[in-house]
C-alpha positions as CSV (number, residue, x, y, z in Angstrom):
1,M,35.5,-9.5,-25.3
2,S,38.8,-7.8,-25.1
3,D,37.1,-4.5,-24.2
4,A,35.6,-4.9,-20.8
5,I,31.9,-4.1,-20.8
6,K,29.6,-4.2,-17.8
7,H,26.2,-5.4,-18.6
8,E,22.8,-6.5,-17.3
9,C,22.0,-8.3,-14.1
10,G,20.8,-11.8,-13.2
11,I,17.7,-12.8,-11.3
12,A,16.6,-16.0,-9.6
13,L,13.2,-16.7,-8.1
14,L,12.3,-19.9,-6.3
15,R,9.0,-20.9,-4.8
16,L,8.8,-24.2,-2.8
17,R,5.4,-25.8,-3.4
18,K,5.6,-28.3,-0.6
19,P,5.9,-27.9,3.2
20,L,9.5,-27.5,4.4
21,E,9.2,-30.9,6.2
22,F,8.9,-32.5,2.7
23,Y,12.4,-31.2,1.7
24,K,13.8,-32.2,5.0
25,E,12.6,-35.7,4.5
26,K,13.5,-36.0,0.8
27,Y,16.7,-34.0,0.6
28,G,17.9,-34.1,4.2
29,T,17.5,-30.4,5.0
30,A,15.0,-27.7,5.4
31,F,17.6,-25.3,4.0
32,Y,16.9,-26.7,0.5
33,G,15.7,-23.3,-0.8
34,V,18.7,-21.5,0.5
35,N,21.1,-24.0,-1.0
36,K,19.4,-23.9,-4.4
37,M,19.5,-20.1,-4.4
38,Y,23.2,-20.1,-3.7
39,L,23.7,-22.4,-6.7
40,M,21.5,-20.3,-9.0
41,L,23.3,-17.0,-8.0
42,E,26.8,-18.5,-8.3
43,K,25.9,-19.9,-11.8
44,Q,24.9,-16.4,-12.8
45,H,27.9,-14.5,-11.3
46,N,29.0,-13.8,-14.9
47,R,26.0,-11.5,-15.1
48,G,27.0,-9.2,-12.2
49,Q,29.8,-8.9,-9.7
50,D,29.2,-5.4,-8.3
51,G,26.6,-6.6,-5.8
52,A,24.3,-9.4,-4.8
53,G,21.2,-9.8,-2.7
54,L,18.7,-12.3,-1.4
55,A,15.2,-11.9,0.1
56,S,13.0,-14.6,1.5
57,I,9.4,-14.9,2.7
58,K,7.9,-17.4,5.2
59,L,4.3,-18.4,4.5
60,N,1.5,-18.6,7.1
61,T,3.4,-17.0,10.0
62,Q,1.7,-15.7,13.1
63,P,1.5,-12.0,14.0
64,G,4.7,-10.9,15.7
65,E,6.8,-13.5,13.8
66,R,9.4,-12.1,11.4
67,Y,8.5,-13.4,7.9
68,I,10.6,-11.3,5.6
69,S,14.4,-11.4,5.6
70,R,16.8,-9.6,3.2
71,V,20.6,-9.4,2.9
72,R,22.6,-7.4,0.4
73,S,26.3,-6.9,-0.3
74,N,28.6,-4.8,-2.5
75,Q,31.8,-6.4,-1.3
76,A,34.4,-7.7,-3.6
77,Q,32.8,-11.2,-3.7
78,P,29.2,-10.3,-2.9
79,I,27.6,-13.7,-3.5
80,Q,29.9,-15.4,-1.1
81,D,29.5,-12.6,1.3
82,I,25.7,-12.7,1.5
83,F,25.6,-16.5,1.9
84,A,28.4,-16.3,4.5
85,Q,26.1,-14.0,6.5
86,I,23.1,-16.3,6.0
87,N,25.1,-19.4,7.1
88,D,26.4,-17.6,10.1
89,R,22.9,-16.6,11.2
90,I,21.6,-20.2,10.6
91,N,24.6,-21.9,12.3
92,T,24.5,-19.5,15.3
93,S,20.8,-20.2,15.8
94,L,21.4,-24.0,15.6
95,K,24.4,-23.8,18.0
96,D,22.5,-21.8,20.5
97,N,19.4,-23.9,20.2
98,P,20.3,-27.6,19.7
99,A,16.6,-28.6,19.9
100,Y,16.1,-26.9,16.5
101,A,18.2,-29.5,14.7
102,D,15.4,-31.9,13.8
103,D,12.4,-29.5,14.4
104,V,11.6,-27.9,11.0
105,A,8.7,-25.9,12.5
106,A,11.0,-24.4,15.0
107,Q,13.6,-23.6,12.4
108,K,11.0,-21.9,10.2
109,K,9.7,-19.9,13.2
110,N,13.0,-18.8,14.6
111,I,15.7,-18.8,11.9
112,P,15.8,-16.2,9.2
113,Y,15.8,-17.3,5.5
114,I,14.2,-20.6,6.3
115,G,11.1,-20.1,4.2
116,E,9.2,-21.0,1.0
117,L,9.8,-18.0,-1.3
118,F,13.1,-16.6,-2.4
119,L,14.3,-13.8,-4.7
120,G,18.0,-13.4,-5.6
121,H,19.9,-10.9,-7.7
122,V,23.4,-10.3,-9.0
123,R,24.2,-6.8,-10.3
124,Y,26.5,-4.9,-12.5
125,G,26.1,-1.2,-11.9
126,T,25.8,0.5,-15.3
127,F,26.1,4.0,-13.8
128,G,26.0,5.9,-10.6
129,N,27.7,4.8,-7.4
130,N,27.8,1.2,-6.2
131,S,26.5,1.9,-2.7
132,I,24.6,-0.8,-0.8
133,E,21.4,1.2,-1.4
134,A,21.7,0.5,-5.1
135,V,21.8,-3.3,-4.7
136,H,18.7,-5.4,-5.3
137,P,16.3,-6.7,-4.1
138,F,14.5,-3.5,-3.1
139,L,12.0,-3.6,-0.2
140,R,8.9,-1.5,0.2
141,Q,7.7,-2.1,3.8
142,N,4.2,-1.8,5.3
143,N,2.5,-3.2,8.4
144,W,-0.1,-4.7,6.1
145,M,1.4,-8.0,4.9
146,H,-0.2,-7.6,1.5
147,R,1.4,-4.2,0.9
148,N,5.0,-5.4,1.5
149,L,6.7,-5.6,-1.8
150,I,10.2,-6.9,-2.8
151,V,11.4,-6.2,-6.3
152,A,14.6,-7.1,-8.3
153,G,15.2,-7.0,-11.9
154,N,17.4,-7.1,-15.0
155,F,16.4,-3.9,-16.7
156,N,16.9,-0.4,-17.8
157,M,14.1,2.1,-18.6
158,T,14.5,4.8,-21.2
159,N,11.8,7.1,-19.8
160,V,12.6,7.3,-16.1
161,S,11.8,11.1,-16.1
162,T,8.3,10.5,-17.4
163,M,7.7,7.6,-15.0
164,F,8.9,9.8,-12.1
165,E,6.5,12.6,-13.1
166,N,3.7,10.1,-13.3
167,L,4.3,9.1,-9.7
168,V,4.3,12.8,-8.6
169,E,1.0,13.2,-10.4
170,L,-0.4,10.3,-8.4
171,G,0.5,12.2,-5.3
172,Q,3.6,10.3,-4.3
173,H,7.0,11.7,-3.2
174,P,9.6,9.2,-4.6
175,K,12.8,9.3,-2.6
176,E,15.0,9.3,-5.7
177,K,14.8,9.5,-9.5
178,A,16.1,6.0,-10.2
179,D,14.4,3.5,-12.5
180,T,14.4,0.7,-9.9
181,V,12.8,2.9,-7.2
182,T,10.4,4.4,-9.7
183,V,9.3,0.9,-11.0
184,M,8.9,-0.4,-7.4
185,E,6.8,2.6,-6.4
186,K,4.6,2.3,-9.5
187,I,3.9,-1.3,-8.7
188,G,3.5,-0.5,-5.0
189,H,0.9,2.3,-5.8
190,F,-1.3,-0.1,-7.7
191,L,-0.8,-2.9,-5.1
192,D,-2.0,-0.5,-2.4
193,S,-4.9,0.5,-4.6
194,E,-6.0,-3.1,-5.2
195,V,-5.6,-4.1,-1.6
196,E,-7.7,-1.1,-0.5
197,K,-10.5,-2.0,-2.9
198,L,-10.5,-5.7,-1.8
199,Y,-10.5,-4.6,1.9
200,K,-13.6,-2.4,1.3
201,K,-15.2,-5.2,-0.6
202,A,-14.5,-7.7,2.2
203,K,-16.0,-5.4,4.8
204,K,-19.1,-4.9,2.6
205,E,-19.4,-8.7,2.5
206,G,-19.3,-9.0,6.3
207,Y,-15.7,-10.0,6.9
208,S,-14.0,-8.7,10.1
209,K,-10.7,-6.8,9.7
210,K,-8.8,-10.0,10.7
211,E,-10.8,-12.2,8.4
212,A,-10.2,-9.7,5.5
213,S,-6.5,-10.7,5.3
214,P,-6.9,-14.2,3.9
215,Y,-9.7,-12.9,1.7
216,I,-7.3,-10.3,0.2
217,A,-4.5,-12.8,-0.3
218,K,-6.9,-15.1,-2.2
219,K,-8.5,-12.4,-4.3
220,L,-5.5,-10.2,-5.1
221,N,-5.2,-9.9,-8.9
222,V,-1.5,-9.7,-9.6
223,A,-1.9,-9.6,-13.3
224,K,-4.2,-6.6,-13.1
225,I,-1.6,-4.8,-10.9
226,L,1.2,-5.5,-13.4
227,K,-1.0,-4.3,-16.3
228,R,-1.7,-1.0,-14.7
229,S,1.9,-0.5,-13.4
230,S,3.7,-1.3,-16.7
231,K,1.4,0.6,-19.0
232,D,3.9,3.4,-19.6
233,W,7.2,1.5,-19.2
234,D,9.7,1.8,-22.1
235,G,12.8,-0.3,-21.8
236,G,14.1,-3.9,-21.6
237,Y,13.2,-5.7,-18.5
238,A,12.9,-9.0,-16.6
239,M,11.1,-7.8,-13.5
240,A,10.6,-10.1,-10.5
241,G,8.7,-9.4,-7.3
242,L,7.4,-10.9,-4.1
243,I,4.3,-9.7,-2.2
244,G,4.4,-10.1,1.6
245,H,1.7,-12.7,2.0
246,G,3.3,-15.0,-0.6
247,D,2.3,-14.1,-4.1
248,S,5.2,-13.8,-6.6
249,F,5.7,-12.7,-10.2
250,V,8.2,-12.4,-13.1
251,L,7.4,-10.1,-15.9
252,R,9.2,-9.8,-19.3
253,D,9.2,-6.8,-21.5
254,P,7.0,-6.9,-24.6
255,A,10.0,-7.0,-27.1
256,G,11.6,-9.8,-25.2
257,I,14.8,-7.8,-24.9
258,R,15.9,-9.3,-21.5
259,P,15.8,-13.1,-21.1
260,V,13.7,-15.1,-18.6
261,Y,13.5,-18.9,-18.3
262,Y,11.3,-21.0,-16.0
263,Y,10.8,-24.5,-14.8
264,I,7.8,-25.9,-12.9
265,D,7.1,-29.2,-11.2
266,D,5.2,-30.4,-8.2
267,E,8.0,-29.3,-5.8
268,V,9.2,-26.0,-7.2
269,V,8.5,-23.0,-9.4
270,V,11.8,-21.5,-10.5
271,T,12.8,-18.7,-12.8
272,A,16.3,-17.4,-13.8
273,S,18.0,-15.2,-16.4
274,E,19.7,-18.2,-18.0
275,R,18.5,-21.7,-18.9
276,P,21.6,-23.7,-17.9
277,V,21.3,-22.2,-14.4
278,I,18.0,-24.0,-13.9
279,Q,19.2,-27.2,-15.6
280,T,22.3,-27.5,-13.4
281,A,20.7,-26.4,-10.1
282,F,17.7,-28.8,-10.5
283,N,19.2,-31.5,-12.8
284,V,16.5,-31.1,-15.4
285,P,16.8,-31.6,-19.2
286,F,17.0,-28.8,-21.7
287,E,13.4,-29.2,-23.0
288,S,11.9,-28.9,-19.5
289,V,13.1,-25.4,-19.1
290,K,10.8,-22.9,-20.9
291,E,11.3,-19.4,-22.1
292,L,8.8,-16.8,-20.8
293,E,7.1,-15.2,-23.8
294,P,7.6,-11.4,-24.2
295,G,4.9,-9.2,-22.5
296,H,3.9,-12.1,-20.3
297,A,4.2,-12.7,-16.6
298,L,4.6,-16.0,-14.6
299,I,2.5,-15.5,-11.5
300,T,2.4,-17.8,-8.5
301,K,-0.2,-17.3,-5.9
302,K,0.2,-18.0,-2.2
303,D,-1.4,-21.4,-2.6
304,G,1.2,-22.4,-5.0
305,K,-0.9,-22.3,-8.2
306,T,0.8,-20.8,-11.2
307,Q,-0.5,-19.1,-14.3
308,I,1.1,-17.3,-17.2
309,K,-0.8,-14.1,-18.2
310,K,-0.3,-11.7,-21.0
311,I,0.3,-8.4,-19.4
312,I,1.4,-6.2,-22.3
313,E,0.7,-6.7,-26.0
314,P,3.9,-8.2,-27.4
315,L,6.0,-6.1,-29.9
316,T,8.1,-7.5,-32.6
317,R,10.4,-9.9,-30.8
318,K,13.9,-8.3,-30.5
319,A,15.7,-10.4,-27.9
320,C,19.2,-9.1,-27.2
321,S,21.7,-10.8,-29.5
322,F,24.5,-9.8,-27.2
323,E,23.1,-12.4,-24.8
324,R,24.1,-15.0,-27.4
325,I,27.3,-13.5,-28.6
326,Y,28.8,-12.8,-25.2
327,F,26.8,-12.2,-22.0
328,S,25.1,-15.5,-21.3
329,R,27.1,-18.6,-20.3
330,G,28.0,-20.7,-23.3
331,S,26.9,-23.9,-21.5
332,D,23.4,-23.4,-23.0
333,A,23.1,-25.9,-25.9
334,E,21.5,-23.4,-28.3
335,I,24.0,-20.6,-27.4
336,Y,27.0,-22.9,-27.8
337,Q,25.9,-23.8,-31.4
338,E,25.0,-20.2,-32.2
339,R,28.5,-19.0,-31.1
340,K,30.1,-21.7,-33.2
341,N,28.0,-20.6,-36.2
342,L,29.2,-17.0,-35.7
343,G,32.7,-18.2,-36.2
344,K,31.7,-20.4,-39.1
345,Y,29.8,-17.7,-41.0
346,I,32.6,-15.2,-40.9
347,M,35.1,-17.6,-42.3
348,P,34.6,-16.7,-46.0
349,D,35.7,-13.1,-45.3
350,V,38.7,-14.4,-43.4
351,L,39.7,-16.6,-46.3
352,K,39.5,-13.7,-48.6
353,A,41.7,-11.6,-46.3
354,I,44.4,-14.4,-46.3
355,D,44.0,-15.3,-50.0
356,H,42.8,-18.7,-49.0
357,D,46.3,-19.6,-47.8
358,T,45.3,-21.8,-44.9
359,I,48.7,-23.5,-44.9
360,N,50.5,-20.3,-44.0
361,A,48.0,-19.2,-41.3
362,V,47.8,-19.5,-37.6
363,F,44.4,-19.3,-35.9
364,S,43.7,-18.2,-32.4
365,F,41.3,-16.3,-30.2
366,I,41.1,-13.5,-27.6
367,P,39.8,-13.5,-24.9
368,N,38.6,-16.9,-23.5
369,T,35.0,-16.1,-24.1
370,A,35.7,-16.1,-27.9
371,E,36.8,-19.8,-27.7
372,T,33.5,-21.2,-28.9
373,S,33.3,-19.0,-32.0
374,F,36.9,-19.9,-32.6
375,Y,35.9,-23.6,-32.8
376,G,33.3,-22.7,-35.5
377,M,35.8,-20.7,-37.4
378,V,38.4,-23.5,-37.3
379,E,35.8,-26.1,-38.5
380,A,35.1,-23.9,-41.5
381,A,38.8,-23.4,-42.1
382,Q,39.3,-27.2,-41.9
383,D,36.6,-27.6,-44.5
384,E,38.5,-25.2,-46.8
385,L,41.8,-27.0,-46.2
386,N,40.1,-30.3,-47.1
387,R,38.8,-28.8,-50.2
388,Q,42.3,-27.6,-51.2
389,K,43.7,-31.1,-50.5
390,N,41.0,-32.7,-52.7
391,E,41.6,-30.1,-55.5
392,A,45.4,-30.7,-55.4
393,I,44.9,-34.5,-55.5
394,L,42.5,-34.3,-58.4
395,K,44.8,-31.9,-60.3
396,E,47.9,-34.1,-59.9
397,K,46.2,-37.5,-60.0
398,E,48.0,-38.5,-63.3
399,N,51.4,-38.1,-61.8
400,L,50.8,-38.4,-58.1
401,T,53.5,-40.3,-56.1
402,D,53.2,-41.7,-52.6
403,E,55.5,-39.0,-51.4
404,R,53.5,-36.2,-52.9
405,L,50.2,-37.7,-51.6
406,T,51.7,-37.9,-48.1
407,E,52.8,-34.3,-48.4
408,I,49.4,-33.1,-49.4
409,L,47.6,-35.1,-46.7
410,S,50.0,-34.0,-44.0
411,H,48.9,-30.4,-44.2
412,R,47.2,-29.5,-40.9
413,L,45.4,-26.5,-39.7
414,R,47.5,-24.6,-37.3
415,T,45.7,-23.5,-34.1
416,E,47.6,-22.0,-31.2
417,K,47.0,-20.3,-27.9
418,I,48.6,-17.0,-28.8
419,A,47.3,-14.2,-26.6
420,I,47.3,-14.9,-22.9
421,K,45.8,-12.4,-20.4
422,D,48.4,-11.9,-17.7
423,A,47.8,-11.5,-14.0
424,K,46.0,-8.2,-13.5
425,L,48.6,-5.5,-13.6
426,R,48.1,-2.7,-11.2
427,T,49.1,0.6,-12.8
428,F,50.8,2.2,-9.8
429,I,52.6,4.9,-11.9
430,T,50.3,7.9,-12.6
431,E,52.3,9.5,-15.4
432,D,50.4,8.8,-18.7
433,S,53.3,7.5,-20.9
434,S,54.4,5.1,-18.1
435,R,50.8,3.9,-17.6
436,D,50.4,3.2,-21.3
437,D,53.6,1.1,-21.3
438,L,52.2,-1.0,-18.4
439,V,48.8,-1.4,-20.1
440,A,50.6,-2.7,-23.2
441,H,51.6,-5.7,-21.1
442,V,48.2,-6.8,-20.0
443,Y,48.4,-9.6,-22.5
444,D,51.4,-11.8,-23.1
445,V,52.0,-13.9,-26.2
446,T,53.3,-17.3,-27.1
447,Y,56.6,-17.0,-28.9
448,G,58.0,-19.3,-31.5
449,V,54.8,-20.6,-33.2
450,V,54.4,-17.9,-35.8
451,K,56.7,-17.6,-38.8
452,P,57.3,-14.4,-40.9
453,T,55.4,-16.0,-43.7
454,D,52.3,-16.6,-41.6
455,N,49.0,-14.7,-41.5
456,L,47.9,-14.5,-37.8
457,V,44.1,-14.7,-37.5
458,I,42.7,-13.7,-34.1
459,I,38.9,-13.9,-33.3
460,D,37.3,-11.8,-30.6
461,D,33.6,-11.7,-29.5
462,S,33.3,-8.1,-30.3
463,I,35.4,-5.0,-30.8
464,V,33.7,-2.1,-29.0
465,R,36.2,0.7,-28.1
466,G,39.3,-1.1,-29.4
467,T,41.3,0.3,-26.5
468,T,42.8,-3.0,-25.3
469,L,43.5,-4.0,-28.9
470,K,45.4,-0.8,-29.7
471,K,47.3,-0.4,-26.4
472,S,48.0,-4.1,-25.6
473,I,47.0,-7.0,-27.9
474,L,48.2,-5.7,-31.3
475,T,51.4,-4.4,-29.8
476,M,52.2,-7.8,-28.4
477,L,51.1,-9.7,-31.5
478,D,53.4,-7.5,-33.6
479,R,56.4,-8.8,-31.7
480,L,55.8,-12.2,-33.3
481,N,56.5,-10.7,-36.7
482,P,53.7,-12.3,-38.7
483,K,53.1,-11.4,-42.4
484,K,49.7,-10.0,-41.5
485,I,47.4,-9.7,-38.4
486,V,43.8,-10.4,-39.2
487,V,41.5,-9.4,-36.2
488,V,38.0,-10.9,-36.6
489,S,35.0,-9.8,-34.6
490,S,32.3,-12.4,-34.4
491,A,29.8,-9.6,-33.9
492,P,29.0,-6.7,-36.3
493,Q,30.3,-3.1,-35.8
494,I,28.8,-1.5,-32.6
495,R,27.6,1.9,-33.8
496,Y,24.9,3.0,-31.4
497,P,24.4,3.2,-27.6
498,D,22.5,0.5,-25.8
499,C,19.8,1.7,-23.4
500,Y,18.4,-1.5,-22.1
501,G,20.9,-2.7,-19.6
502,I,24.4,-2.8,-21.3
503,D,26.9,-0.1,-20.3
504,M,27.3,1.4,-23.7
505,A,26.1,5.0,-23.4
506,R,28.4,7.3,-25.3
507,L,28.8,7.4,-29.1
508,E,32.4,8.6,-29.0
509,D,33.5,5.5,-27.1
510,F,32.8,3.3,-30.2
511,V,35.7,2.8,-32.5
512,A,33.2,2.4,-35.4
513,F,31.8,5.9,-34.7
514,R,35.3,7.4,-34.6
515,A,36.2,5.6,-37.8
516,A,33.0,7.1,-39.6
517,L,34.0,10.6,-38.4
518,E,37.5,10.2,-39.8
519,L,36.1,9.0,-43.1
520,L,33.7,12.0,-43.2
521,K,36.7,14.3,-42.7
522,E,38.8,12.6,-45.3
523,N,36.0,12.8,-47.9
524,N,35.1,16.4,-47.2
525,Q,31.7,15.4,-45.8
526,Y,32.0,16.4,-42.2
527,A,29.2,18.9,-42.7
528,I,26.9,15.9,-42.2
529,V,27.8,15.9,-38.5
530,E,26.4,19.4,-38.0
531,Q,23.3,18.5,-40.1
532,V,22.6,15.5,-37.9
533,Y,23.1,17.6,-34.8
534,E,20.5,20.1,-36.0
535,K,18.1,17.3,-36.8
536,C,18.6,15.8,-33.4
537,K,18.1,19.1,-31.6
538,A,14.9,19.7,-33.6
539,Q,13.5,16.5,-32.1
540,T,14.1,17.2,-28.4
541,E,10.5,18.4,-27.8
542,L,8.9,15.6,-29.7
543,E,7.1,12.7,-28.2
544,D,9.2,9.5,-28.1
545,H,7.1,7.8,-30.9
546,E,7.9,10.8,-33.2
547,V,11.7,10.7,-32.8
548,K,13.8,9.2,-35.6
549,N,17.4,8.0,-35.5
550,F,19.2,10.4,-37.7
551,V,22.6,9.2,-36.4
552,K,22.4,6.6,-39.1
553,E,23.3,9.3,-41.6
554,I,26.8,9.4,-40.1
555,Y,27.5,5.9,-41.4
556,A,25.4,6.0,-44.5
557,P,28.0,7.3,-47.0
558,F,30.3,4.4,-46.4
559,S,30.3,0.6,-46.8
560,D,30.9,-1.7,-43.9
561,E,34.2,-2.7,-45.3
562,E,35.3,1.0,-45.6
563,I,34.6,1.5,-41.9
564,S,36.3,-1.7,-41.0
565,D,39.4,-0.7,-42.9
566,K,39.4,2.6,-41.2
567,I,39.1,0.9,-37.8
568,G,42.1,-1.1,-38.7
569,E,44.0,2.1,-39.3
570,L,42.9,3.6,-36.0
571,L,43.9,0.6,-34.0
572,K,47.4,0.3,-35.5
573,N,49.7,2.7,-33.6
574,D,52.9,4.0,-35.1
575,A,55.0,1.3,-33.4
576,I,53.2,-1.6,-35.1
577,T,55.0,-2.6,-38.4
578,T,52.8,-5.5,-39.3
579,E,49.8,-5.0,-41.7
580,V,46.5,-5.1,-39.7
581,K,43.2,-6.1,-41.2
582,V,39.9,-5.9,-39.2
583,I,36.9,-8.0,-40.2
584,Y,33.4,-7.7,-38.6
585,Q,30.5,-10.1,-38.8
586,K,27.7,-9.1,-41.2
587,I,24.2,-8.4,-39.9
588,D,22.5,-11.0,-42.0
589,K,25.0,-13.7,-40.8
590,L,24.4,-12.6,-37.2
591,H,20.7,-13.2,-37.7
592,K,21.3,-16.5,-39.4
593,A,23.5,-17.6,-36.5
594,C,21.1,-16.3,-33.8
595,P,17.6,-16.7,-35.4
596,K,15.6,-16.3,-32.1
597,N,17.5,-13.3,-30.9
598,L,17.1,-10.6,-33.5
599,G,17.7,-7.6,-31.3
600,D,20.5,-5.7,-33.1
601,W,19.9,-2.0,-32.3
602,Y,23.6,-1.4,-31.2
603,F,24.6,-2.6,-34.7
604,T,21.8,-1.2,-36.9
605,G,20.2,1.6,-34.9
606,D,16.8,-0.1,-35.2
607,Y,15.7,0.3,-31.6
608,P,12.8,-2.0,-30.5
609,T,11.1,0.7,-28.4
610,H,10.5,4.4,-29.1
611,G,12.6,5.4,-26.1
612,G,15.7,4.0,-27.9
613,N,15.5,6.7,-30.6
614,R,15.3,9.3,-27.8
615,V,18.5,7.9,-26.3
616,V,20.5,7.9,-29.5
617,N,19.3,11.4,-30.2
618,R,20.5,12.6,-26.8
619,A,23.8,10.7,-27.2
620,F,24.6,12.5,-30.4
621,I,23.7,15.9,-29.0
622,N,26.0,15.2,-26.0
623,F,28.8,14.2,-28.3
624,Y,28.5,17.3,-30.5
625,E,28.3,19.6,-27.5
626,G,31.2,17.9,-25.7
627,N,28.9,16.9,-22.8
628,K,30.2,13.8,-21.1
629,S,26.8,13.1,-19.5
630,R,25.2,9.7,-20.1
631,A,22.4,9.6,-22.7
632,Y,20.2,7.6,-20.2
């Protein structure tokens, strides 16, 4: 989208189900797992570029042998950085020890990251600093193999404070009040508890301390640990973990907010945040990659056996629609078609805005991620142009000449690459007016393809803040002197903060919210703002399940079209002479385009968990009081 938004992270988990010698013989290398992890993380770099990490576990090692390795980076190209470090370690070991070259057992024993179990992560930091300590995977260490825990996830919890207090009540002393640490310590607590119970049971059955280890590994009930750990979680999450002895899991939230896909065959168990990642890395067809059901966990035991267990009772499925609109890679067959449909379904509103004059219209898109919805819009526009041609031919059939028929049939839809993002301009002048002038040139335009009689139709994935449109894109498009600029958003108006992983925390950042406030002022209804504030304040001591979203009342007096028109006014600065029209997707058309991903809380305010209402409540209080703090 034209407004930069940081968003959720990506995970990749790989379990090799055969001995490493198998992969050496079949694929020519015992580094098969490392290579596949590199592919999976690179194919998800769109999901996070602030940091990356990888952890590996070797199975069945002897005491004194290192079996866990982890590397993390917050460098400018973190994926390349971590694998450069890994490759350097591997190559140095091979160079110093030539005998390792064809000895897989020696490689596994002596070279880090040559193992059977891997967990990788790419991260966008939604808030806080981007220190290396904030980069996943997180590691909870212990001398007991079974109590070592590695966790990485794509998630945000709405009730971190409550979770933190619960840990304190359990007698723990968490090192920080962050949801990642809190989640890991919660799982770790119940992991410790389960290991302790199994150890006592093994002793009672006559096992020695040494013999108890394999007993615990076999009997450890991962599903039970996850059920006890996640009981009070509120948020959207895809949580992955490795346990030191070799068990692993991936757990999805009960509303299915965050995505998880998996593939299993006799060689591998693999999970990732996106389906095409698995398809590409392992060369498997679409139908072989499954989606993990909400509230369920995919659990792989040390012996390689897998099971899918229901951990939490599923809620109404509200998978994030922004995944389909923008975040996920468009190479997924379903997502590609859904994005085309988003462009197709908004076309009737576009035709209305240009009086069905497809002949004097130029269609384009900004930025490149909107290209697929542009194709859908163009297909619908072509259908309209064909209808107009048929109508003209039938109307004039009695007196139709060859020349006139040729003229009618020669009409073509005009599509052009209009807005081009320039090389990233560095704003080296600090004075505000000078900076704004530089920002206005972030996008360049193609001159000479738009006539003064043309309507210029530009489709974007979504218009969130509108800052880039106002300060750059519309200013540049105005220089083409079109008759009208129609800005089309393939997503509906973003009105409410997200609290499940997308960096949209403050109401006043949203151009739709600012437009509603302006309309309230103009219609002498601004008293509603104070009324909503009082209602939000009155809910601060309520339990989450009792909190309601009264912020909806800010938008209630106005139609979607009235708010869209006001947004158009707000985005048009004084220097722009061309008429500007803004069109947003309708909610029902969004659901029609993305029928499996009905999560729409940022558009409708209908949050899938109770904690969402708590967040929007806090966000409005922050806005009203001028508090710039985040709502979560």
